[in-house]
Every structure is written in C-alpha cells, then in structure tokens.
C-alpha positions in Angstrom: 19.0 17.2 -46.0 19.7 17.9 -42.5 23.2 19.1 -41.6 25.7 17.3 -39.4 25.4 19.6 -36.8 21.9 19.2 -36.7 22.7 15.4 -35.7 25.0 15.8 -33.6 24.5 14.2 -30.3 25.4 16.7 -27.5 27.4 14.3 -24.6 25.9 14.3 -21.4 27.5 16.3 -18.8 27.5 14.2 -15.4 28.4 17.6 -13.4 25.7 19.6 -14.8 23.2 20.9 -12.1 19.5 18.9 -12.4 17.0 20.6 -13.9 15.1 22.7 -11.6 11.2 21.8 -10.4 9.0 24.3 -11.5 5.8 24.0 -9.9 3.1 24.2 -12.3 -0.5 25.2 -11.7 -3.8 23.4 -10.0 -5.1 23.0 -13.5 -1.9 22.0 -15.5 -1.0 19.7 -12.4 -4.5 17.9 -13.0 -4.6 17.3 -16.5 -0.4 16.5 -16.0 -1.3 13.9 -14.1 -4.5 12.6 -14.0 -3.3 9.3 -15.2 -1.1 9.0 -12.1 -4.5 9.7 -10.0 -5.9 6.9 -12.2 -3.6 4.5 -11.5 -3.5 5.1 -7.7 -7.4 5.0 -7.4 -7.6 1.4 -9.8 -4.7 -0.1 -7.5 -6.8 0.5 -4.3 -10.3 0.3 -5.5 -9.2 -3.3 -6.5 -9.4 -4.6 -3.0 -12.8 -2.4 -1.9 -16.4 -3.1 -2.9 -17.8 -2.2 -6.4 -20.5 0.1 -5.1 -18.0 2.7 -3.7 -17.6 5.5 -5.9 -14.8 5.7 -7.9 -15.4 9.7 -9.1 -15.6 10.1 -4.9 -11.8 8.2 -4.8 -11.0 10.3 -7.8 -11.9 13.6 -6.5 -9.9 12.7 -3.2 -6.9 12.0 -5.3 -6.9 15.9 -7.3 -7.1 17.1 -3.3 -4.1 14.5 -2.8 -2.2 15.9 -6.1 -2.9 19.4 -4.7 -1.5 18.5 -1.3 1.6 17.7 -3.0 1.5 20.3 -5.0 1.8 22.8 -1.5 4.3 20.7 0.5 6.7 19.4 -2.1 10.3 20.2 -1.4 12.9 18.9 -4.2 15.9 19.7 -2.1 15.0 16.3 -0.6 16.0 14.9 -3.6 12.7 12.9 -4.2 11.1 12.8 -7.5 7.5 14.8 -7.5 5.8 12.2 -9.1 7.6 9.8 -6.1 5.9 12.2 -3.3 2.6 13.1 -5.1 1.8 8.9 -5.6 2.1 8.6 -1.6 0.0 11.8 -1.1 -2.7 10.5 -3.1 -2.9 7.7 -2.0 -3.1 9.0 1.5 -6.0 11.4 0.5 -7.8 7.9 -1.3 -7.4 6.0 1.8 -8.4 9.1 4.2 -11.8 9.3 2.0 -12.3 5.9 2.4 -12.4 5.8 6.1 -14.3 8.8 6.1 -16.9 7.3 4.6 -16.8 4.0 6.5 -18.5 1.4 4.1 -17.4 -1.4 6.3 -20.2 -2.5 9.2 -18.8 -3.1 12.4 -19.2 -6.9 11.8 -16.9 -7.0 8.5 -14.2 -4.9 11.3 -14.5 -7.3 13.8 -14.0 -10.5 11.5 -10.6 -8.6 10.0 -9.5 -8.2 13.5 -10.5 -11.6 14.6 -8.4 -13.3 11.4 -5.9 -10.9 12.5 -5.9 -12.6 16.0 -6.3 -16.2 15.2 -3.2 -15.7 12.8 -0.8 -14.0 15.0 -1.3 -16.6 17.8 -1.4 -19.7 15.2 1.7 -18.5 14.2 3.2 -17.6 17.5 2.1 -21.6 18.6 3.5 -23.4 15.4 6.5 -21.1 15.6 5.9 -20.7 11.5 3.2 -19.0 9.2 -0.1 -21.4 9.4 -1.0 -22.7 6.6 -4.2 -21.6 5.0 -5.8 -25.2 6.2 -4.5 -25.2 9.7 -6.2 -21.5 9.9 -9.1 -22.5 8.8 -9.0 -25.5 11.2 -8.5 -23.0 13.9 -11.0 -21.0 13.5 -13.6 -24.2 12.9 -14.7 -23.0 9.5 -13.9 -24.6 6.0 -11.3 -23.9 3.6 -14.1 -22.6 1.2 -15.5 -20.3 4.2 -12.2 -19.4 4.9 -11.4 -18.1 1.2 -14.8 -16.5 1.8 -13.8 -14.3 4.8 -10.7 -13.4 3.6 -12.5 -11.8 0.2 -14.9 -10.4 2.4 -12.5 -8.6 4.7 -9.6 -7.6 2.3 -10.8 -3.8 2.2 -10.5 -2.9 5.7 -7.1 -5.1 6.0 -5.9 -2.9 2.9 -7.0 1.0 4.9 -5.6 -1.2 8.5 -2.1 -0.5 6.4 -2.3 3.6 7.2 -3.1 2.6 11.0 -1.1 2.7 13.6 0.3 -0.8 14.9 -1.2 -1.7 18.1 -4.1 0.9 17.0 -7.9 0.3 17.1 -10.5 1.1 14.3 -10.9 4.7 15.8 -7.0 5.3 15.1 -5.9 7.6 11.9 -2.9 8.3 10.6 0.6 6.4 11.0 0.9 2.9 9.9 2.7 -0.1 8.1 2.3 2.3 4.7 4.6 4.8 6.7 7.0 2.5 7.9 7.9 1.4 5.0 8.4 4.9 2.7 7.6 8.4 4.1 9.3 10.7 1.6 7.7 13.5 4.2 10.2 12.1 6.9 12.7 15.0 7.9 13.5 15.2 11.8 16.9 12.6 12.8 14.9 11.6 15.1 11.9 10.6 12.7 14.3 8.9 10.8 15.8 6.6 13.6 12.5 5.7 14.8 11.7 4.7 11.2 14.7 2.5 10.9 14.2 0.9 14.2 10.5 0.1 12.7 11.7 -1.0 9.6 13.8 -3.5 11.2 10.9 -4.9 13.0 9.0 -4.9 9.7 11.6 -6.8 7.6 11.7 -9.5 10.7 8.3 -9.8 10.0 7.9 -10.0 6.6 10.9 -12.7 6.5 8.6 -15.3 8.7 6.0 -15.2 6.2 5.5 -18.4 3.6 7.5 -18.2 0.1 4.0 -17.8 -1.7 2.9 -14.4 0.8 6.4 -13.1 0.2 6.2 -13.2 -3.5 2.8 -11.6 -3.7 4.0 -8.6 -1.4 7.2 -8.2 -3.8 5.3 -8.5 -6.8 2.4 -6.3 -5.9 4.3 -3.3 -3.7 7.6 -3.0 -5.4 7.3 -4.3 -9.1 3.5 -2.6 -9.1 2.1 -5.4 -10.7 -1.8 -5.7 -10.4 -3.8 -8.6 -8.7 -4.9 -10.1 -12.1 -1.0 -9.6 -13.9 0.3 -11.3 -10.5 -2.1 -14.3 -11.2 -0.9 -14.7 -14.4 2.7 -14.7 -13.8 1.9 -17.3 -10.8 -0.6 -19.4 -12.6 -3.5 -18.9 -10.0 -6.6 -16.9 -10.2 -7.0 -13.0 -9.4 -9.0 -14.2 -6.4 -6.6 -16.4 -5.3 -4.0 -13.6 -5.2 -6.5 -11.2 -3.6 -7.1 -14.0 -0.1 -3.1 -14.5 -0.7 -2.2 -10.5 -0.5 -5.5 -9.8 2.7 -4.0 -12.7 4.5 -0.1 -11.4 4.1 -1.3 -8.1 5.5 -3.5 -9.2 8.2 -0.7 -11.7 9.2 2.2 -8.2 9.2 -0.4 -6.1 11.2 -1.0 -8.5 13.7 2.5 -9.5 14.6 3.4 -5.3 14.2 0.8 -4.8 16.8 2.7 -7.4 18.9 6.2 -5.8 18.2 4.5 -2.8 19.1 
C-alpha cells in the first residue's frame, strides 16, 4: 500500500524559476518534433497541388527545425515549439518557392484576382460578394470558384512575400506582420506595430464569413475540413473563401504599403 508521503502532492511555488531549456541534439530533436513537422507540412500541403512531393516538404521542415535549434533564444520568453513552428513553416514555404511549381499563367490569374478584388472593394466601399467579383471579371460563379481553387497555392505563398512586391520577391510579408518571434530591435517592433495596425484595419473590412474562416484557420488552427463541418459548408467552399480573403488582404496591404 502506498505511503501517505508518496501520495502527497507538492504545492506549486509561483516564484520558482522556470525549467531551463536544454538544447537537444539534431537526432533527438528530429524524433521529438517529428509530429510537429508533419503538422506544419500537412497544413501547407492542403493548399497546394497533390503532385508536389510531401517528402521534399518534410525534408525542408527538418532543415527549418535544425535552423530553429541553432537560433532559438530562450531568454526572449518564447516557447521553443512556438518558435520552431515559425521556422519550419518558413523553410517549407521557401522550398515551395524554389520548386517554382506554379506556372506564369496561374501567377497572372492570382494577381488579376487580387487587383480586381481590391479595385471592386474600393469602388463599392465594402467587401464585394462572390457574385459581384465574378460579374466584374466577366466569368460565371462556377468559373470564379474554379479560378479560386486554381490559384490557392500561389495565394498561400503570397503570405510570406513583401506587401507591394512582385513574384520575384522573397522575404518579409503578411505572415511576418502578424507574428515574428525573431524580432529584436525597438525599431523593428515599432514598424511591426504600425503594420499590425494597418492589418487590423484591413481585416475589419473583410466579410463576416471571411473573418470567421481566417480566425478558425489561423488562430483556432482548425483544418479546412473541420471548418467546413463547423460552418456546414464543403471543404472546397472553405478553401475558396480562404483564398479570396487572403487575396483581398494582400491587395489592400499592397495599397497601404
């Protein structure tokens, strides 16, 4: 029979120092954080063509993890897992850009949707509906849905490109504006806050459905399928709403840059 001493629960001391983070070896980290890498790759892969090799993305994820191991600073108060997700996702997106899997035609269509959405929103003074956007682009609602499905991968990558940049650009974009755990200087923090204010204003101009989908996807970290089940719409429809919302954000951030 266990002794009373063995069953005694030690009180938590709020003043006790937090446990010191010990840097694991690359082999240990790879084994420990394999589910985290798979999680990031699965989320990114849900927005790109199925012919893109997941093994290539997993290899890139490992490089991102190892980069996080080298650059992580526990003194900044950020959990390693939080920082690692940022680095892993960045490495996977860099790999996708390097693959250059999207044709120039698809990139042109993505930029056209972005421009038309921005101009139509500005003219109407509100977020244009799907039907209004389709009408402005002189396509049917069905064709509009097909276009959004076609460009969704390009729109995803635009999150990590600079606002106002062209397809040749690379680092620094909407994703960095939302959250950058590697930010250090006071000037960087001030600039980030200024851009965050712009982003908050831009998000407030989205439709309620777009705001809800972005919130569930990026903050609640639900999958497109889970969001569809929650909102009682198809996964494909969720993907289209997500693509249109990000395209709208990108267009308005370009104008604000």
